[in-house]
Residue frames as a rotation matrix with the C-alpha (Angstrom) as fourth column:
ASN 1
-0.793 0.163 0.588 115.33
-0.414 -0.852 -0.322 -64.07
0.448 -0.498 0.743 52.67
MET 2
-0.906 0.389 0.165 112.71
0.035 0.459 -0.888 -64.74
-0.421 -0.799 -0.430 55.32
ALA 3
-0.107 0.924 -0.368 109.68
-0.667 -0.341 -0.663 -63.46
-0.738 0.175 0.652 53.38
GLY 4
-0.122 -0.009 -0.992 110.52
-0.923 0.368 0.111 -65.71
0.364 0.930 -0.053 50.42
GLY 5
-0.932 -0.256 -0.255 110.83
-0.141 0.907 -0.396 -68.70
0.333 -0.334 -0.882 52.74
CYS 6
-0.626 0.773 0.104 107.44
-0.155 0.008 -0.988 -67.95
-0.764 -0.635 0.115 54.27
ALA 7
0.082 0.658 -0.749 105.85
-0.927 -0.226 -0.300 -67.66
-0.367 0.719 0.591 50.81
ILE 8
-0.475 -0.312 -0.823 107.38
-0.640 0.764 0.079 -70.98
0.604 0.564 -0.563 49.76
PHE 9
-0.994 0.102 0.038 106.15
0.038 0.655 -0.754 -72.65
-0.102 -0.748 -0.655 52.97
CYS 10
-0.328 0.935 -0.135 102.62
-0.400 -0.267 -0.876 -71.23
-0.856 -0.233 0.462 52.56
THR 11
-0.022 0.277 -0.961 102.51
-0.998 0.052 0.038 -72.27
0.060 0.959 0.275 48.91
LEU 12
-0.728 -0.324 -0.604 103.55
-0.346 0.935 -0.084 -75.83
0.592 0.148 -0.792 49.71
MET 13
-0.929 0.365 0.066 101.27
0.092 0.398 -0.913 -76.23
-0.360 -0.841 -0.403 52.73
SER 14
-0.139 0.937 -0.319 98.20
-0.559 -0.340 -0.756 -74.79
-0.817 0.073 0.572 51.06
GLY 15
-0.204 -0.002 -0.979 98.94
-0.945 0.261 0.196 -76.72
0.255 0.965 -0.055 47.88
LEU 16
-0.889 -0.124 -0.441 98.83
-0.028 0.975 -0.218 -79.94
0.458 -0.182 -0.870 49.90
ALA 17
-0.815 0.580 -0.009 95.86
-0.001 -0.017 -1.000 -78.85
-0.580 -0.815 0.014 52.01
VAL 18
-0.339 0.741 -0.580 93.48
-0.905 -0.424 -0.013 -78.12
-0.256 0.521 0.815 49.12
PRO 19
-0.252 0.302 -0.919 93.22
-0.546 0.740 0.393 -81.69
0.799 0.601 -0.021 47.76
LEU 20
-0.891 -0.099 -0.443 93.25
0.275 0.658 -0.701 -83.14
0.361 -0.746 -0.560 51.29
MET 21
-0.746 0.652 -0.136 90.36
-0.222 -0.435 -0.873 -80.93
-0.628 -0.621 0.469 52.43
LEU 22
-0.228 0.666 -0.710 88.46
-0.966 -0.065 0.250 -81.66
0.120 0.743 0.658 49.21
PHE 23
-0.525 -0.029 -0.851 88.89
-0.143 0.988 0.055 -85.38
0.839 0.151 -0.523 49.88
PHE 24
-0.937 0.201 -0.287 87.72
0.327 0.209 -0.922 -85.03
-0.125 -0.957 -0.261 53.48
GLY 25
-0.555 0.767 -0.322 84.79
-0.656 -0.641 -0.398 -82.93
-0.511 -0.009 0.859 52.29
TYR 26
-0.277 0.410 -0.869 83.86
-0.760 0.460 0.459 -85.60
0.588 0.788 0.184 49.74
LEU 27
-0.753 -0.048 -0.656 84.02
0.240 0.909 -0.342 -88.33
0.612 -0.415 -0.673 52.39
CYS 28
-0.860 0.456 -0.231 81.82
0.114 -0.268 -0.957 -86.33
-0.498 -0.849 0.179 54.73
ALA 29
-0.446 0.716 -0.538 79.36
-0.851 -0.526 0.006 -85.31
-0.278 0.460 0.843 52.00
THR 30
-0.181 0.349 -0.919 78.89
-0.588 0.711 0.386 -88.93
0.789 0.610 0.077 50.94
GLU 31
0.502 0.358 0.787 78.60
-0.864 0.181 0.469 -90.00
0.025 -0.916 0.401 54.61
SER 32
0.199 -0.560 -0.804 81.49
-0.313 0.742 -0.593 -92.41
0.929 0.370 -0.028 54.24
PRO 33
0.969 0.120 -0.215 82.26
0.143 0.438 0.888 -94.72
0.200 -0.891 0.407 57.17
MET 34
0.138 -0.990 -0.021 85.94
0.786 0.122 -0.606 -93.74
0.603 0.067 0.795 56.75
ILE 35
-0.551 -0.215 0.806 85.23
-0.227 -0.891 -0.393 -90.53
0.803 -0.400 0.442 58.70
GLU 36
-0.339 0.369 -0.865 84.35
0.779 0.626 -0.038 -91.36
0.528 -0.687 -0.500 62.28
ILE 37
-0.963 0.254 0.096 81.98
-0.263 -0.789 -0.555 -88.61
-0.065 -0.559 0.826 63.36
PRO 38
-0.392 0.885 0.251 78.26
0.211 0.352 -0.912 -88.86
-0.895 -0.305 -0.324 64.06
GLU 39
-0.456 0.246 0.855 76.20
0.880 0.267 0.392 -89.30
-0.132 0.932 -0.338 60.89
LYS 40
0.617 0.783 -0.076 74.13
0.770 -0.621 -0.148 -86.17
-0.163 0.033 -0.986 61.60
GLN 41
0.519 -0.482 -0.706 77.26
-0.020 -0.832 0.554 -84.00
-0.855 -0.273 -0.442 61.65
LYS 42
-0.204 -0.708 0.676 78.81
0.670 0.403 0.624 -85.26
-0.714 0.580 0.392 58.41
PRO 43
0.392 0.339 0.855 76.99
0.891 -0.371 -0.261 -82.91
0.229 0.864 -0.448 55.98
ASP 44
0.999 -0.042 0.012 78.01
-0.044 -0.953 0.300 -79.83
-0.001 -0.300 -0.954 57.98
ALA 45
0.341 -0.934 0.107 81.55
0.039 0.128 0.991 -81.18
-0.939 -0.334 0.080 58.37
GLY 46
0.012 -0.277 0.961 81.71
0.938 0.336 0.085 -81.67
-0.346 0.900 0.264 54.60
LYS 47
0.779 0.315 0.542 80.66
0.498 -0.836 -0.230 -78.05
0.381 0.449 -0.809 54.01
GLY 48
0.857 -0.502 -0.113 83.32
-0.232 -0.572 0.786 -76.93
-0.460 -0.648 -0.607 56.47
CYS 49
0.063 -0.859 0.509 85.97
0.446 0.480 0.755 -78.95
-0.893 0.179 0.413 54.65
PHE 50
0.219 0.069 0.973 84.95
0.971 -0.115 -0.210 -77.48
0.098 0.991 -0.092 51.30
MET 51
0.969 0.125 0.213 85.10
0.102 -0.988 0.115 -73.96
0.224 -0.089 -0.970 52.74
ALA 52
0.556 -0.831 0.002 88.53
-0.120 -0.077 0.990 -74.68
-0.822 -0.551 -0.142 54.22
ALA 53
0.002 -0.535 0.845 89.69
0.840 0.459 0.289 -75.95
-0.543 0.709 0.451 50.82
ALA 54
0.616 0.279 0.737 88.51
0.679 -0.661 -0.318 -72.69
0.398 0.696 -0.597 49.22
LEU 55
0.961 -0.276 0.019 90.37
-0.240 -0.799 0.552 -70.61
-0.137 -0.535 -0.834 51.81
TYR 56
0.231 -0.910 0.344 93.51
0.202 0.391 0.898 -72.70
-0.952 -0.138 0.274 51.36
GLY 57
0.231 -0.077 0.970 93.12
0.967 0.125 -0.221 -72.15
-0.104 0.989 0.104 47.62
LEU 58
0.916 0.118 0.384 93.07
0.170 -0.980 -0.106 -68.38
0.364 0.163 -0.917 48.14
THR 59
0.700 -0.712 0.055 96.15
-0.289 -0.213 0.933 -68.69
-0.653 -0.670 -0.355 50.35
PHE 60
0.146 -0.636 0.758 97.90
0.692 0.613 0.381 -70.70
-0.707 0.469 0.529 47.65
VAL 61
0.512 0.114 0.852 97.14
0.797 -0.434 -0.420 -68.06
0.322 0.894 -0.313 45.00
ALA 62
0.974 -0.124 0.190 98.29
-0.180 -0.932 0.313 -65.19
0.139 -0.339 -0.930 47.24
ALA 63
0.495 -0.838 0.230 101.51
-0.132 0.190 0.973 -66.95
-0.859 -0.512 -0.017 48.26
TYR 64
0.159 -0.414 0.897 102.28
0.868 0.492 0.073 -68.01
-0.471 0.766 0.437 44.70
MET 65
0.732 0.147 0.665 101.71
0.508 -0.768 -0.390 -64.46
0.454 0.623 -0.637 43.41
SER 66
0.891 -0.450 0.052 104.01
-0.350 -0.611 0.710 -63.19
-0.288 -0.651 -0.703 46.15
LEU 67
0.236 -0.820 0.521 106.70
0.344 0.572 0.745 -65.62
-0.909 0.004 0.417 45.03
GLN 68
0.266 -0.089 0.960 106.32
0.964 0.050 -0.262 -64.61
-0.025 0.995 0.099 41.39
SER 69
0.912 0.102 0.397 106.42
0.160 -0.980 -0.116 -60.88
0.377 0.169 -0.911 42.12
SER 70
0.695 -0.718 0.042 109.56
-0.316 -0.252 0.914 -61.23
-0.646 -0.649 -0.403 44.25
ARG 71
0.083 -0.669 0.739 111.27
0.646 0.600 0.471 -63.20
-0.759 0.439 0.482 41.48
LYS 72
0.520 0.149 0.841 110.32
0.803 -0.423 -0.421 -60.63
0.293 0.894 -0.339 38.84
ALA 73
0.986 -0.146 0.086 111.63
-0.167 -0.923 0.347 -57.81
0.029 -0.356 -0.934 41.02
SER 74
0.386 -0.901 0.199 114.96
-0.099 0.174 0.980 -59.55
-0.917 -0.398 -0.022 41.55
ALA 75
0.105 -0.329 0.938 115.27
0.897 0.439 0.053 -60.25
-0.430 0.836 0.341 37.82
ARG 76
0.774 0.258 0.578 114.72
0.526 -0.772 -0.358 -56.55
0.354 0.581 -0.733 37.00
GLU 77
0.855 -0.466 -0.225 117.45
-0.136 -0.621 0.772 -55.31
-0.500 -0.630 -0.595 39.31
ALA 78
0.751 -0.650 -0.118 120.60
-0.162 -0.008 -0.987 -54.48
0.640 0.760 -0.112 37.42
PRO 79
0.616 -0.604 -0.505 123.77
0.788 0.463 0.407 -55.87
-0.012 -0.649 0.761 38.93
LEU 80
0.911 -0.383 -0.150 126.21
-0.349 -0.913 0.213 -53.23
-0.219 -0.141 -0.965 40.14
LEU 81
0.650 -0.759 0.049 129.60
0.626 0.496 -0.602 -53.48
0.432 0.422 0.797 38.52
GLN 82
0.728 -0.494 -0.476 132.60
0.183 -0.529 0.828 -52.27
-0.661 -0.690 -0.294 40.41
THR 83
0.795 -0.511 0.326 135.12
0.284 -0.162 -0.945 -50.37
0.536 0.844 0.016 38.35
ASN 84
0.317 -0.796 -0.516 138.71
0.852 0.000 0.523 -49.88
-0.416 -0.606 0.678 39.32
SER 85
0.930 -0.063 0.362 139.75
0.127 -0.870 -0.477 -46.27
0.345 0.490 -0.801 38.93
SER 86
0.394 -0.876 -0.278 143.55
0.878 0.269 0.396 -46.08
-0.272 -0.400 0.875 38.96
């Protein structure tokens, strides 16, 4: 179903984004030369990356909970058995 696919996509994307944004935030916070922005802007950029990582983390939790609740609901549904009445 489409909602399950969206939840899977959001879980995967946010799961990858959290460590990436944390890494970028670390590079900016330590004023690493690997990030090519002006030195004065690196501390603020680092804070922005850490905030983005937190928001992606919230997205991950929400999408994962959505996946789990949809799986529990489908496991609770009793299969309908068709009987032949002759």
